[in-house]
C-alpha positions as CSV (number, residue, x, y, z in Angstrom):
1,M,93.8,12.9,65.4
2,K,92.8,10.4,69.3
3,G,90.3,13.2,69.3
4,L,88.7,12.5,65.6
5,R,88.8,8.5,66.6
6,G,87.0,9.7,69.5
7,L,84.8,11.4,67.5
8,A,84.3,8.4,65.6
9,W,83.1,6.3,68.4
10,L,80.7,9.0,69.4
11,L,79.2,8.4,66.1
12,A,79.6,4.8,66.5
13,F,77.7,4.2,70.1
14,Q,75.1,5.9,68.3
15,S,74.8,4.5,65.0
16,I,75.1,1.3,67.6
17,G,72.2,2.6,69.5
18,E,70.6,4.0,66.7
19,L,70.4,0.1,65.4
20,I,69.0,-1.5,68.1
21,S,66.4,0.6,69.2
22,R,65.0,0.1,65.7
23,G,65.3,-3.4,65.2
24,F,63.8,-4.0,68.4
25,S,61.2,-1.4,68.7
26,L,62.7,-0.1,71.9
27,P,60.1,2.4,73.6
28,L,63.7,4.9,74.0
29,P,65.2,6.9,70.8
30,G,68.6,5.0,69.5
31,P,71.1,8.3,71.3
32,V,70.0,7.4,74.4
33,V,70.6,3.4,74.3
34,G,73.9,4.9,72.4
35,L,74.4,6.6,75.2
36,V,74.1,3.6,77.4
37,L,76.3,1.7,75.4
38,L,78.9,4.9,76.0
39,L,78.8,4.9,79.4
40,I,79.4,0.5,79.4
41,G,82.2,1.7,76.3
42,L,84.5,3.8,79.2
43,R,85.4,1.8,81.1
44,F,87.9,0.7,78.5
45,E,91.4,3.1,78.0
46,A,91.1,2.2,73.7
47,V,87.8,4.4,74.0
48,R,88.2,6.9,77.1
49,E,91.0,8.7,76.2
50,P,90.2,10.3,72.0
51,V,86.2,10.3,73.2
52,G,87.9,12.5,76.6
53,E,90.1,14.7,73.4
54,C,87.2,15.1,71.9
55,A,84.9,16.2,74.0
56,G,87.2,18.5,75.7
57,F,87.3,20.1,72.1
58,L,84.0,20.2,71.8
59,L,82.9,21.6,75.4
60,S,85.7,24.5,74.4
61,H,83.5,25.2,71.2
62,L,79.8,25.2,73.0
63,S,78.5,28.0,72.4
64,L,78.7,27.3,68.7
65,L,75.8,24.9,69.4
66,F,73.8,27.4,70.4
67,I,73.6,29.0,67.5
68,P,71.1,26.6,65.0
69,V,68.6,26.6,68.3
70,G,68.8,30.0,68.2
71,V,67.9,30.1,64.8
72,G,65.0,27.9,65.0
73,V,63.7,30.0,68.0
74,T,63.7,33.5,65.7
75,T,61.7,31.0,62.9
76,H,59.6,30.3,64.9
77,L,58.1,33.1,66.9
78,A,55.0,32.6,66.3
79,L,54.5,29.2,68.3
80,L,56.7,31.0,70.4
81,S,54.0,33.7,71.3
82,E,51.3,31.6,71.4
83,Y,52.4,28.8,73.5
84,G,55.5,30.3,75.2
85,G,53.5,30.9,78.6
86,R,52.7,27.2,78.8
87,M,56.9,26.1,78.1
88,L,57.5,28.1,80.6
89,V,55.4,26.2,83.2
90,V,56.8,23.3,82.1
91,I,60.6,23.9,82.2
92,V,60.3,25.4,85.4
93,L,58.1,22.5,87.5
94,S,60.2,19.9,85.5
95,T,63.0,21.6,86.9
96,W,61.6,21.6,90.6
97,I,60.7,17.9,89.9
98,G,64.2,17.0,89.5
99,L,66.1,19.0,91.6
100,A,64.1,17.2,94.0
101,V,63.7,13.7,92.6
102,T,67.1,14.3,93.0
103,A,67.8,15.5,96.7
104,L,65.4,12.4,97.5
105,V,67.7,10.2,96.1
106,L,71.5,11.1,97.5
107,Y,70.0,11.7,100.6
108,G,68.4,8.4,100.4
109,L,71.7,6.5,99.0
110,P,73.5,4.1,101.8
111,G,76.5,5.1,103.7
112,R,75.3,8.8,103.5
113,E,76.7,9.5,107.4
114,K,74.8,10.9,109.1
115,R,75.6,14.7,111.1
116,D,74.1,15.5,114.6
């Protein structure tokens, strides 16, 4: 029962984020706004416990969520053969950039002890 309440919280935050995003014509997608709201909501025990239960369930069945992606890739093999090389370059470069930015941010955090 707690897991269903967690799913209801997740859907509520996503819906509220969608309403805010569309209502204020924000350049961010609704689910991103919903995730920010969820981050704020996780400070409260009434939200944290059910969402944690639901997240555990979803993570244990994560492999099932890749089935639609696999079907989508196989139905668009022509696009993949045409743009696959470019997509691979973009994915690799964006991953490297993300890793570099993360490393720079972690290196620049205050309170980090310097080891000599």
